[in-house]
All heavy atoms as an XYZ file, in Angstrom:
825
protein
N     -23.269    -37.349     -1.259
C     -22.919    -36.170     -2.029
C     -23.745    -36.186     -3.376
O     -23.623    -37.237     -4.047
C     -21.403    -36.238     -2.250
C     -20.926    -35.141     -3.146
S     -19.126    -35.179     -3.530
C     -18.412    -34.902     -1.898
N     -24.385    -35.188     -3.683
C     -25.110    -35.146     -4.936
C     -24.118    -35.205     -6.115
O     -22.945    -34.832     -6.024
C     -25.820    -33.732     -4.929
C     -25.899    -33.355     -3.539
C     -24.769    -34.003     -2.888
N     -24.634    -35.704     -7.266
C     -23.788    -35.900     -8.415
C     -23.165    -34.652     -8.893
O     -22.064    -34.598     -9.367
C     -24.678    -36.623     -9.425
C     -23.896    -37.030    -10.731
C     -22.713    -37.992    -10.365
C     -24.891    -37.704    -11.727
N     -23.974    -33.574     -8.813
C     -23.412    -32.253     -9.304
C     -22.262    -31.829     -8.502
O     -21.290    -31.251     -9.056
C     -24.537    -31.189     -9.411
O     -25.056    -30.924     -8.015
N     -22.306    -32.034     -7.226
C     -21.174    -31.592     -6.298
C     -19.922    -32.518     -6.583
O     -18.859    -32.060     -6.598
C     -21.557    -31.860     -4.826
C     -22.525    -30.737     -4.383
C     -22.856    -30.921     -2.904
O     -22.033    -31.389     -2.163
O     -23.986    -30.546     -2.581
N     -20.189    -33.802     -6.891
C     -19.048    -34.650     -7.213
C     -18.406    -34.253     -8.541
O     -17.186    -34.359     -8.650
C     -19.574    -36.155     -7.329
N     -19.218    -33.859     -9.462
C     -18.727    -33.395    -10.766
C     -17.851    -32.131    -10.587
O     -16.810    -32.031    -11.171
N     -18.426    -31.231     -9.737
C     -17.608    -30.024     -9.514
C     -16.330    -30.245     -8.712
O     -15.209    -29.746     -9.042
C     -18.492    -29.039     -8.652
C     -17.803    -27.732     -8.297
C     -17.353    -26.916     -9.381
O     -18.138    -26.975    -10.547
O     -16.387    -26.226     -9.424
N     -16.344    -31.174     -7.738
C     -15.152    -31.558     -7.100
C     -14.071    -32.219     -8.001
O     -12.899    -31.856     -8.036
C     -15.476    -32.491     -5.908
C     -14.312    -33.028     -5.072
C     -13.631    -31.892     -4.386
C     -14.732    -34.028     -4.031
N     -14.655    -33.029     -8.834
C     -13.636    -33.735     -9.895
C     -13.053    -32.703    -10.758
O     -11.921    -32.758    -11.075
C     -14.495    -34.739    -10.702
N     -13.871    -31.683    -11.173
C     -13.374    -30.635    -12.078
C     -12.250    -29.845    -11.325
O     -11.141    -29.548    -11.895
C     -14.454    -29.682    -12.487
C     -13.995    -28.479    -13.245
N     -13.521    -28.610    -14.510
C     -13.951    -27.176    -12.895
C     -13.146    -27.344    -14.916
N     -13.360    -26.497    -13.928
N     -12.420    -29.515    -10.105
C     -11.410    -28.799     -9.174
C     -10.189    -29.562     -9.166
O      -9.073    -29.004     -9.309
C     -12.006    -28.434     -7.907
C     -13.092    -27.376     -8.047
C     -13.641    -27.121     -6.601
O     -13.270    -27.684     -5.629
N     -14.701    -26.265     -6.547
N     -10.194    -30.837     -8.904
C      -9.087    -31.702     -8.795
C      -8.314    -31.780    -10.073
O      -7.049    -31.560    -10.132
C      -9.417    -33.075     -8.249
C      -8.263    -34.006     -8.313
C      -9.913    -33.026     -6.893
N      -8.976    -32.002    -11.222
C      -8.394    -32.018    -12.525
C      -7.688    -30.695    -12.841
O      -6.559    -30.672    -13.400
C      -9.386    -32.402    -13.589
C      -9.719    -33.816    -13.708
C     -10.428    -34.099    -14.953
N     -11.612    -33.434    -15.116
C     -12.834    -33.748    -14.729
N     -13.041    -34.837    -14.159
N     -13.891    -32.908    -14.991
N      -8.368    -29.615    -12.533
C      -7.695    -28.335    -12.891
C      -6.501    -28.024    -12.085
O      -5.518    -27.567    -12.599
C      -8.834    -27.178    -12.600
O      -9.926    -27.397    -13.355
C      -8.175    -25.812    -12.955
N      -6.508    -28.381    -10.781
C      -5.356    -28.205     -9.949
C      -4.210    -29.123    -10.354
O      -3.036    -28.679    -10.367
C      -5.702    -28.402     -8.442
C      -6.125    -27.116     -7.792
C      -6.274    -27.359     -6.419
N      -7.644    -27.266     -6.017
C      -8.344    -28.173     -5.232
N      -7.783    -29.163     -4.728
N      -9.644    -27.961     -5.081
N      -4.573    -30.321    -10.729
C      -3.491    -31.262    -11.112
C      -2.914    -30.857    -12.481
O      -1.711    -30.865    -12.537
C      -4.121    -32.684    -11.326
O      -4.715    -33.065    -10.056
C      -3.119    -33.749    -11.694
N      -3.733    -30.364    -13.383
C      -3.194    -29.934    -14.618
C      -2.241    -28.759    -14.559
O      -1.222    -28.704    -15.117
C      -4.373    -29.555    -15.606
C      -3.956    -28.888    -16.832
C      -4.121    -27.602    -17.222
C      -3.229    -29.463    -17.888
N      -3.529    -27.344    -18.394
C      -2.965    -28.545    -18.926
C      -2.663    -30.811    -18.160
C      -2.246    -28.761    -20.023
C      -2.009    -31.007    -19.280
C      -1.767    -30.049    -20.220
N      -2.577    -27.869    -13.683
C      -1.752    -26.680    -13.485
C      -0.382    -27.095    -12.862
O       0.645    -26.657    -13.274
C      -2.379    -25.628    -12.562
O      -3.627    -25.278    -13.028
C      -1.628    -24.379    -12.325
N      -0.424    -27.987    -11.919
C       0.793    -28.532    -11.341
C       1.669    -29.220    -12.380
O       2.813    -28.991    -12.478
C       0.414    -29.514    -10.217
C       1.664    -30.134     -9.573
C       2.544    -29.512     -8.787
C       2.098    -31.452     -9.871
N       3.483    -30.383     -8.450
C       3.308    -31.600     -9.080
C       1.644    -32.510    -10.670
C       3.962    -32.814     -9.134
C       2.308    -33.663    -10.668
C       3.480    -33.841     -9.898
N       0.998    -30.050    -13.168
C       1.777    -30.829    -14.210
C       2.375    -29.860    -15.236
O       3.480    -29.946    -15.667
C       0.937    -31.793    -14.936
C       0.613    -33.056    -14.084
C      -0.404    -33.899    -14.841
C       1.747    -33.884    -13.728
N       1.550    -28.869    -15.550
C       2.046    -27.907    -16.608
C       3.259    -27.085    -16.089
O       4.214    -26.826    -16.787
C       0.935    -26.933    -16.974
C       1.140    -26.099    -18.143
C       0.100    -25.154    -18.454
N       0.288    -24.138    -17.383
C      -0.135    -22.867    -17.531
N      -0.827    -22.586    -18.524
N       0.119    -22.022    -16.676
N       3.211    -26.674    -14.787
C       4.360    -25.886    -14.312
C       5.579    -26.736    -14.224
O       6.640    -26.302    -14.453
C       3.972    -25.282    -12.931
O       3.770    -26.282    -12.042
N       5.410    -28.001    -13.761
C       6.544    -28.990    -13.702
C       7.167    -29.175    -15.092
O       8.328    -29.176    -15.320
C       6.149    -30.346    -13.145
C       7.253    -31.256    -13.002
C       6.820    -32.627    -12.432
O       6.020    -32.594    -11.468
O       7.344    -33.597    -12.867
N       6.235    -29.388    -16.130
C       6.760    -29.511    -17.491
C       7.468    -28.224    -17.954
O       8.434    -28.360    -18.644
C       5.550    -29.927    -18.412
N       6.835    -27.102    -17.675
C       7.484    -25.835    -18.057
C       8.917    -25.652    -17.420
O       9.776    -25.194    -18.128
C       6.628    -24.640    -17.783
C       7.016    -23.383    -18.254
C       7.140    -23.315    -19.682
O       6.180    -23.739    -20.368
N       8.222    -22.894    -20.320
N       8.945    -26.032    -16.176
C      10.290    -25.991    -15.555
C      11.334    -26.816    -16.254
O      12.424    -26.490    -16.387
C      10.193    -26.384    -14.091
C       9.410    -25.404    -13.210
O       9.302    -24.213    -13.644
O       9.061    -25.719    -12.120
N      10.860    -28.152    -16.628
C      11.836    -28.918    -17.351
C      12.186    -28.427    -18.686
O      13.347    -28.511    -19.080
C      11.198    -30.399    -17.486
C      11.198    -31.064    -16.171
C      10.578    -32.473    -16.368
C      10.470    -33.229    -15.034
N       9.899    -34.562    -15.271
N      11.183    -27.768    -19.472
C      11.535    -27.172    -20.690
C      12.496    -26.041    -20.528
O      13.494    -25.815    -21.292
C      10.209    -26.686    -21.405
C       9.410    -27.863    -21.995
C       8.087    -27.239    -22.429
C      10.045    -28.472    -23.149
N      12.278    -25.199    -19.471
C      13.183    -24.095    -19.320
C      14.618    -24.619    -18.926
O      15.576    -23.985    -19.428
C      12.717    -23.302    -17.982
C      11.487    -22.490    -18.338
O      11.197    -22.200    -19.504
O      10.814    -22.047    -17.347
N      14.732    -25.703    -18.226
C      15.992    -26.329    -17.909
C      16.675    -26.753    -19.271
O      17.892    -26.546    -19.369
C      15.818    -27.501    -16.989
C      17.153    -28.136    -16.584
C      16.899    -29.319    -15.685
O      15.863    -29.653    -15.291
N      18.065    -29.935    -15.366
N      15.882    -27.392    -20.186
C      16.464    -27.825    -21.449
C      17.014    -26.615    -22.167
O      18.100    -26.697    -22.768
C      15.450    -28.549    -22.182
C      15.041    -29.995    -21.839
C      13.952    -30.454    -22.706
C      16.198    -30.912    -21.899
N      16.241    -25.575    -22.261
C      16.686    -24.348    -22.972
C      17.916    -23.731    -22.299
O      18.845    -23.215    -22.980
C      15.553    -23.342    -22.931
C      14.503    -23.448    -24.069
C      13.645    -22.300    -24.293
N      12.983    -21.820    -23.072
C      11.812    -22.242    -22.666
N      11.056    -22.936    -23.428
N      11.258    -21.706    -21.563
N      17.960    -23.814    -21.021
C      19.138    -23.166    -20.243
C      20.384    -24.004    -20.550
O      21.521    -23.490    -20.355
C      18.859    -23.078    -18.803
C      17.907    -21.961    -18.482
O      17.649    -20.978    -19.284
N      17.146    -22.070    -17.412
N      20.272    -25.287    -20.934
C      21.401    -26.079    -21.200
C      22.028    -25.772    -22.559
O      23.125    -26.306    -22.868
C      21.080    -27.580    -21.051
C      20.718    -27.980    -19.660
C      20.197    -29.369    -19.608
O      20.035    -30.102    -20.625
O      19.845    -29.809    -18.488
N      21.353    -25.068    -23.328
C      21.768    -24.801    -24.728
C      22.976    -23.869    -24.716
O      23.056    -23.009    -23.912
C      20.624    -24.154    -25.599
C      19.448    -25.000    -25.913
C      18.314    -24.120    -26.529
C      19.721    -26.131    -26.772
N      23.791    -23.962    -25.773
C      24.794    -22.892    -25.969
C      24.154    -21.544    -26.144
O      22.987    -21.502    -26.659
C      25.505    -23.398    -27.233
C      25.219    -24.861    -27.421
C      23.775    -24.954    -26.821
N      24.855    -20.462    -25.773
C      24.365    -19.193    -25.802
C      23.832    -18.733    -27.239
O      22.744    -18.109    -27.302
C      25.388    -18.122    -25.371
C      24.940    -16.724    -25.380
C      23.811    -16.418    -24.363
O      23.771    -17.081    -23.331
O      22.971    -15.566    -24.691
N      24.481    -19.062    -28.230
C      24.003    -18.764    -29.597
C      22.650    -19.382    -29.907
O      21.788    -18.811    -30.539
C      25.059    -19.075    -30.619
C      24.707    -18.468    -31.953
C      25.878    -18.540    -32.942
O      27.062    -18.567    -32.522
O      25.607    -18.647    -34.184
N      22.562    -20.712    -29.551
C      21.283    -21.383    -29.773
C      20.152    -20.836    -28.958
O      19.027    -20.697    -29.401
C      21.438    -22.903    -29.495
C      22.227    -23.628    -30.512
O      22.467    -23.109    -31.556
O      22.677    -24.789    -30.123
N      20.424    -20.437    -27.795
C      19.484    -19.814    -26.790
C      18.986    -18.544    -27.504
O      17.824    -18.189    -27.537
C      20.041    -19.719    -25.485
C      18.975    -19.268    -24.434
N      18.673    -17.921    -24.159
C      18.129    -20.024    -23.679
C      17.790    -17.886    -23.241
N      17.480    -19.137    -23.006
N      19.980    -17.687    -27.967
C      19.650    -16.426    -28.512
C      18.806    -16.642    -29.814
O      17.840    -15.847    -30.054
C      20.970    -15.660    -28.865
C      20.711    -14.274    -29.470
C      21.934    -13.562    -29.784
O      22.997    -14.203    -29.819
N      21.871    -12.302    -30.075
N      19.143    -17.599    -30.623
C      18.345    -17.895    -31.803
C      16.903    -18.194    -31.473
O      16.019    -17.700    -32.125
C      18.937    -19.109    -32.611
C      18.277    -19.521    -33.874
C      18.290    -18.409    -34.932
C      19.043    -20.723    -34.346
N      16.734    -19.004    -30.419
C      15.284    -19.232    -29.966
C      14.573    -17.997    -29.525
O      13.409    -17.793    -29.939
C      15.243    -20.333    -28.784
C      15.504    -21.669    -29.173
C      15.592    -22.627    -27.915
C      14.525    -22.264    -30.136
N      15.248    -17.236    -28.746
C      14.652    -15.961    -28.306
C      14.223    -15.023    -29.456
O      13.071    -14.577    -29.495
C      15.505    -15.276    -27.286
C      15.040    -13.848    -26.906
C      15.693    -16.083    -25.968
N      15.168    -14.763    -30.390
C      14.824    -13.890    -31.405
C      13.745    -14.351    -32.333
O      12.864    -13.636    -32.724
C      16.103    -13.683    -32.302
C      17.323    -12.925    -31.457
C      18.491    -12.906    -32.494
C      16.793    -11.567    -31.097
N      13.750    -15.722    -32.702
C      12.748    -16.168    -33.618
C      11.494    -16.454    -32.954
O      10.446    -16.099    -33.549
C      13.343    -17.567    -34.241
C      12.474    -18.127    -35.304
C      12.318    -17.127    -36.491
N      11.370    -17.841    -37.369
C      10.680    -17.252    -38.328
N      10.809    -15.922    -38.578
N       9.832    -17.842    -39.054
N      11.487    -17.027    -31.826
C      10.157    -17.432    -31.167
C       9.585    -16.371    -30.276
O       8.489    -15.921    -30.461
C      10.282    -18.773    -30.429
C      10.636    -19.862    -31.446
C       9.021    -19.105    -29.641
C      10.988    -21.198    -30.722
N      10.373    -15.885    -29.250
C       9.808    -14.983    -28.376
C       9.637    -13.558    -28.946
O       8.616    -12.954    -28.792
C      10.786    -14.763    -27.194
O      11.007    -16.100    -26.505
N      10.545    -13.176    -29.755
C      10.425    -11.825    -30.368
C       9.833    -11.875    -31.811
O       9.603    -10.813    -32.413
C      11.824    -11.169    -30.486
C      12.323    -10.850    -29.090
C      13.429     -9.938    -29.074
N      13.959     -9.714    -27.763
C      15.025     -9.091    -27.494
N      15.735     -8.622    -28.455
N      15.476     -8.941    -26.253
N       9.607    -13.030    -32.271
C       8.949    -13.278    -33.586
C       9.614    -12.518    -34.784
O       8.975    -11.888    -35.682
C       7.461    -12.927    -33.516
C       6.713    -13.768    -32.566
C       5.344    -13.353    -32.344
N       4.724    -14.142    -31.345
C       3.529    -14.539    -31.354
N       2.752    -14.212    -32.316
N       3.082    -15.218    -30.283
N      10.951    -12.448    -34.833
C      11.670    -11.770    -35.772
C      11.729    -12.507    -37.110
O      11.735    -13.801    -37.022
C      13.052    -11.464    -35.321
C      13.128    -10.471    -34.146
S      14.793    -10.226    -33.526
C      15.521     -9.141    -34.857
N      11.745    -11.839    -38.224
C      11.860    -12.555    -39.504
C      13.364    -12.990    -39.577
O      14.269    -12.516    -38.908
C      11.609    -11.450    -40.634
C      10.139    -10.984    -40.654
C       9.208    -12.073    -41.005
O       9.571    -12.974    -41.710
O       8.114    -12.081    -40.492
N      13.598    -13.955    -40.512
C      14.934    -14.633    -40.598
C      15.978    -13.510    -41.090
O      17.127    -13.580    -40.535
C      14.855    -15.776    -41.566
C      14.282    -16.899    -40.973
C      13.103    -17.540    -41.192
C      14.780    -17.701    -39.881
N      12.858    -18.581    -40.409
C      13.841    -18.601    -39.557
C      15.962    -17.579    -39.060
C      14.071    -19.536    -38.494
C      16.091    -18.474    -38.047
C      15.192    -19.399    -37.737
N      15.690    -12.695    -41.907
C      16.594    -11.542    -42.301
C      17.023    -10.736    -41.096
O      18.153    -10.421    -40.950
C      16.076    -10.690    -43.444
C      15.711    -11.416    -44.680
C      16.858    -11.506    -45.653
O      17.638    -10.560    -45.731
N      16.936    -12.514    -46.440
N      16.086    -10.414    -40.301
C      16.362     -9.632    -38.993
C      17.243    -10.415    -38.008
O      18.132     -9.938    -37.456
C      15.111     -9.107    -38.366
C      14.285     -8.160    -39.316
O      14.988     -7.464    -40.115
O      13.124     -8.186    -39.212
N      16.908    -11.715    -37.955
C      17.683    -12.507    -37.053
C      19.159    -12.534    -37.520
O      20.090    -12.510    -36.772
C      17.074    -14.021    -36.934
C      17.975    -14.987    -36.163
C      15.718    -13.895    -36.276
N      19.309    -12.740    -38.829
C      20.657    -12.783    -39.417
C      21.368    -11.489    -39.184
O      22.548    -11.554    -38.919
C      20.502    -13.161    -40.932
N      20.679    -10.377    -39.275
C      21.357     -9.116    -39.046
C      21.835     -9.051    -37.538
O      22.922     -8.506    -37.257
C      20.407     -7.942    -39.243
C      20.277     -7.502    -40.603
C      19.404     -6.211    -40.809
N      19.101     -6.051    -42.148
C      17.906     -6.481    -42.667
N      16.995     -7.067    -41.801
N      17.605     -6.338    -43.838
N      20.989     -9.433    -36.635
C      21.440     -9.505    -35.240
C      22.515    -10.441    -34.844
O      23.462    -10.096    -34.202
C      20.099     -9.725    -34.289
C      20.555     -9.852    -32.908
C      19.108     -8.703    -34.526
N      22.359    -11.607    -35.436
C      23.308    -12.695    -34.950
C      24.598    -12.729    -35.821
O      25.556    -13.260    -35.326
C      22.581    -14.011    -34.932
C      21.514    -14.132    -33.863
S      20.906    -15.782    -33.751
C      22.312    -16.625    -33.095
N      24.485    -12.423    -37.021
C      25.560    -12.561    -38.070
C      26.375    -11.365    -38.221
O      25.924    -10.280    -38.059
N      27.550    -11.568    -38.681
C      28.458    -10.510    -39.166
C      28.384    -10.297    -40.524
O      29.236    -10.847    -41.281
C      29.872    -10.734    -38.614
C      30.769     -9.565    -38.819
O      30.296     -8.505    -39.091
N      32.105     -9.770    -38.583
N      27.317     -9.683    -41.039
C      26.978     -9.613    -42.478
C      27.104     -8.207    -42.903
O      26.790     -7.285    -42.246
C      25.665    -10.223    -42.767
C      25.538    -11.676    -42.519
C      24.530     -9.504    -42.050
N      27.596     -8.070    -44.187
C      27.850     -6.740    -44.697
C      27.267     -6.505    -46.061
O      27.258     -5.405    -46.668
C      29.247     -6.446    -44.643
C      30.203     -7.376    -45.410
O      29.595     -8.330    -45.895
O      31.325     -7.227    -45.385
N      26.653     -7.561    -46.705
C      26.009     -7.385    -48.033
C      24.779     -8.129    -48.123
O      24.481     -9.060    -47.290
C      26.999     -7.887    -49.072
O      27.120     -9.283    -49.007
N      23.852     -7.772    -49.026
C      22.588     -8.461    -49.079
C      22.780     -9.972    -49.439
O      21.983    -10.720    -48.930
C      21.815     -7.754    -50.313
C      22.583     -6.430    -50.323
C      23.937     -6.590    -49.968
N      23.780    -10.280    -50.252
C      23.908    -11.757    -50.451
C      24.410    -12.547    -49.209
O      23.940    -13.638    -49.061
N      25.255    -11.959    -48.458
C      25.738    -12.584    -47.199
C      24.528    -12.671    -46.167
O      24.486    -13.572    -45.472
C      26.976    -11.983    -46.644
O      26.756    -10.648    -46.350
N      23.772    -11.647    -46.231
C      22.608    -11.661    -45.346
C      21.580    -12.819    -45.683
O      21.121    -13.478    -44.791
C      21.876    -10.363    -45.370
C      20.636    -10.165    -44.472
C      21.163    -10.177    -43.017
C      19.934     -8.815    -44.775
N      21.351    -13.018    -46.979
C      20.519    -14.104    -47.368
C      21.132    -15.515    -46.998
O      20.421    -16.393    -46.488
C      20.283    -14.049    -48.939
O      19.732    -12.815    -49.192
C      19.395    -15.169    -49.405
N      22.422    -15.686    -47.210
C      23.046    -16.915    -46.895
C      23.052    -17.166    -45.314
O      22.833    -18.322    -44.841
C      24.533    -16.954    -47.408
C      24.618    -17.138    -48.870
C      26.079    -17.415    -49.295
N      26.951    -16.313    -48.938
C      27.049    -15.166    -49.715
N      26.405    -15.059    -50.883
N      27.828    -14.179    -49.392
N      23.283    -16.025    -44.571
C      23.161    -16.228    -43.096
C      21.813    -16.562    -42.657
O      21.659    -17.385    -41.719
C      23.735    -14.955    -42.469
C      23.800    -14.966    -40.997
C      24.835    -15.999    -40.360
O      25.661    -16.444    -41.155
O      24.748    -16.176    -39.129
N      20.789    -15.957    -43.191
C      19.454    -16.343    -42.840
C      19.113    -17.758    -43.215
O      18.557    -18.421    -42.351
C      18.474    -15.303    -43.610
N      19.635    -18.236    -44.240
C      19.360    -19.626    -44.637
C      20.145    -20.599    -43.686
O      19.599    -21.659    -43.249
C      19.881    -19.918    -46.037
N      21.365    -20.225    -43.289
C      22.108    -20.973    -42.328
C      21.463    -21.074    -41.007
O      21.324    -22.134    -40.362
C      23.571    -20.432    -42.291
C      24.510    -21.228    -41.411
C      25.763    -20.545    -41.104
N      25.596    -19.408    -40.160
C      25.490    -19.596    -38.862
N      25.555    -20.814    -38.246
N      25.456    -18.583    -37.955
N      20.926    -19.887    -40.588
C      20.232    -19.828    -39.299
C      18.923    -20.657    -39.272
O      18.508    -21.230    -38.328
C      20.048    -18.455    -38.827
C      21.238    -17.695    -38.414
C      21.017    -16.197    -38.311
C      21.955    -18.288    -37.145
N      18.167    -20.618    -40.422
C      16.990    -21.343    -40.514
C      17.249    -22.832    -40.358
O      16.637    -23.636    -39.698
C      16.382    -21.167    -41.974
C      15.157    -20.242    -41.916
C      14.293    -20.214    -43.182
N      15.123    -20.192    -44.379
C      15.505    -19.094    -44.912
N      15.247    -17.868    -44.395
N      16.231    -19.114    -46.051
N      18.335    -23.369    -41.028
C      18.707    -24.743    -40.954
C      19.142    -25.094    -39.533
O      18.770    -26.124    -38.866
C      19.877    -25.075    -41.951
C      20.210    -26.450    -41.903
C      19.076    -27.416    -42.355
C      19.543    -28.867    -42.403
N      18.397    -29.739    -42.805
N      19.875    -24.232    -38.934
C      20.327    -24.420    -37.497
C      19.113    -24.460    -36.617
O      19.080    -25.264    -35.697
C      21.277    -23.203    -37.085
C      21.853    -23.453    -35.735
C      22.753    -22.337    -35.331
N      23.302    -22.577    -34.091
C      24.460    -22.106    -33.707
N      25.191    -21.394    -34.461
N      24.914    -22.302    -32.515
N      18.142    -23.612    -36.875
C      16.913    -23.642    -36.005
C      16.159    -24.934    -36.150
O      15.667    -25.527    -35.157
C      16.022    -22.444    -36.509
C      14.759    -22.228    -35.681
C      14.819    -21.751    -34.436
C      13.639    -22.610    -36.235
C      13.661    -21.504    -33.690
C      12.383    -22.430    -35.524
C      12.420    -21.844    -34.249
N      16.047    -25.477    -37.372
C      15.393    -26.809    -37.567
C      16.089    -27.889    -36.818
O      15.426    -28.683    -36.120
C      15.397    -27.067    -39.043
C      14.409    -26.297    -39.832
C      14.595    -26.497    -41.343
O      15.585    -27.179    -41.842
N      13.677    -26.133    -42.133
N      17.445    -27.934    -36.889
C      18.154    -28.921    -36.128
C      18.048    -28.775    -34.667
O      17.921    -29.758    -33.834
C      19.731    -28.876    -36.547
C      20.002    -29.183    -38.034
C      21.439    -28.895    -38.251
C      19.699    -30.546    -38.308
N      18.040    -27.503    -34.258
C      17.819    -27.242    -32.781
C      16.388    -27.702    -32.279
O      16.371    -28.267    -31.237
C      17.962    -25.676    -32.528
C      17.756    -25.201    -31.162
C      18.710    -25.854    -30.177
C      17.860    -23.622    -31.172
N      15.303    -27.454    -33.090
C      14.122    -27.889    -32.655
C      14.058    -29.416    -32.576
O      13.418    -29.979    -31.747
C      13.006    -27.437    -33.683
C      12.713    -25.998    -33.683
C      11.460    -25.645    -34.438
C      11.377    -26.239    -35.799
N      10.236    -25.856    -36.611
N      14.651    -30.098    -33.541
C      14.719    -31.490    -33.559
C      15.446    -32.052    -32.294
O      14.932    -33.014    -31.601
C      15.431    -32.098    -34.805
O      14.746    -31.684    -35.943
C      15.502    -33.684    -34.838
N      16.632    -31.429    -31.936
C      17.350    -31.816    -30.803
C      16.508    -31.565    -29.506
O      16.533    -32.482    -28.612
C      18.660    -31.118    -30.749
C      19.658    -31.613    -29.848
C      21.016    -30.986    -29.924
N      20.958    -29.565    -29.758
C      21.633    -28.625    -30.455
N      22.483    -29.034    -31.362
N      21.411    -27.343    -30.218
N      15.834    -30.414    -29.376
C      15.019    -30.137    -28.322
C      13.865    -31.211    -28.068
O      13.487    -31.583    -27.035
C      14.495    -28.806    -28.241
C      15.470    -27.649    -27.858
C      14.852    -26.262    -28.103
C      15.874    -27.785    -26.432
N      13.226    -31.468    -29.222
C      12.158    -32.485    -29.246
C      12.596    -33.789    -28.736
O      11.969    -34.529    -27.910
C      11.621    -32.547    -30.639
C      10.204    -32.934    -30.720
C       9.587    -32.871    -32.124
N       9.474    -31.492    -32.566
C      10.007    -30.926    -33.689
N      10.746    -31.771    -34.482
N       9.795    -29.742    -33.984
N      13.803    -34.234    -29.189
C      14.372    -35.523    -28.751
C      14.620    -35.484    -27.200
O      14.318    -36.448    -26.479
C      15.651    -35.864    -29.495
C      15.379    -36.267    -30.974
C      16.651    -36.373    -31.792
O      17.674    -36.054    -31.217
O      16.533    -36.646    -32.969
N      15.260    -34.429    -26.805
C      15.543    -34.246    -25.356
C      14.256    -34.224    -24.518
O      14.184    -34.832    -23.443
C      16.430    -33.095    -25.060
C      17.726    -33.051    -25.633
C      18.744    -33.973    -24.815
N      18.681    -33.745    -23.469
C      19.355    -32.906    -22.768
N      20.130    -32.059    -23.280
N      19.178    -32.950    -21.361
N      13.239    -33.619    -25.007
C      11.929    -33.507    -24.314
C      11.277    -34.876    -24.238
O      10.707    -35.276    -23.203
C      10.920    -32.556    -25.035
N      11.413    -35.675    -25.335
C      10.910    -37.090    -25.267
C      11.605    -37.955    -24.251
O      11.062    -38.665    -23.468
C      11.013    -37.743    -26.673
C       9.891    -37.394    -27.505
C       9.793    -38.326    -28.727
N       8.758    -37.749    -29.641
C       9.084    -36.988    -30.628
N      10.364    -36.718    -30.975
N       8.149    -36.578    -31.422
N      12.945    -37.717    -24.232
C      13.852    -38.456    -23.183
C      13.374    -38.119    -21.785
O      13.432    -39.049    -20.921
C      15.306    -38.111    -23.385
C      15.915    -38.686    -24.646
C      17.297    -38.147    -24.925
O      17.769    -37.339    -23.992
O      17.887    -38.431    -25.884
N      13.013    -36.888    -21.540
C      12.621    -36.502    -20.197
C      11.052    -36.808    -19.940
O      10.668    -36.474    -18.859
C      12.848    -34.978    -20.082
C      14.208    -34.556    -20.353
C      14.970    -34.082    -19.187
O      14.308    -33.756    -18.169
N      16.252    -34.121    -19.146
N      10.321    -37.351    -20.910
C       8.988    -37.654    -20.706
C       8.040    -36.557    -20.845
O       6.990    -36.596    -20.421
N       8.513    -35.441    -21.528
C       7.620    -34.304    -21.730
C       6.752    -34.473    -22.917
O       5.735    -33.762    -23.040
C       8.434    -33.078    -21.847
C       9.359    -32.713    -20.641
C      10.320    -31.557    -20.893
C       8.444    -32.439    -19.382
N       7.105    -35.333    -23.872
C       6.305    -35.565    -25.073
C       6.004    -37.034    -25.240
O       6.791    -37.785    -24.731
C       7.158    -35.046    -26.324
C       7.451    -33.522    -26.401
C       8.321    -33.403    -27.676
C       6.276    -32.772    -26.442
N       4.979    -37.333    -25.904
C       4.650    -38.747    -26.226
C       5.571    -39.331    -27.114
O       6.132    -38.824    -28.076
C       3.252    -38.830    -26.684
C       2.254    -38.411    -25.635
O       2.506    -38.552    -24.372
O       1.135    -37.996    -26.052
């Protein structure tokens, strides 16, 4: 087999393997997200998937009625989001998804 064909074959194998590993890892990440409480899951969707600003996330998730309480709720949700990311990162490491 010529060297160029061997290189092409190796590329195809690596590409297929990478896609398979990626889909398996994505399935595990989806499972981790699905194990979250509903409010944490909603927080991830609003902030990451919908790319909402913190004030908007606070309006959707919180029962706020004044600008001051909106600011406090946004700060509380930001902190909760940081803790959630840390917890998800730890769980992903435990599952072998991160180094």
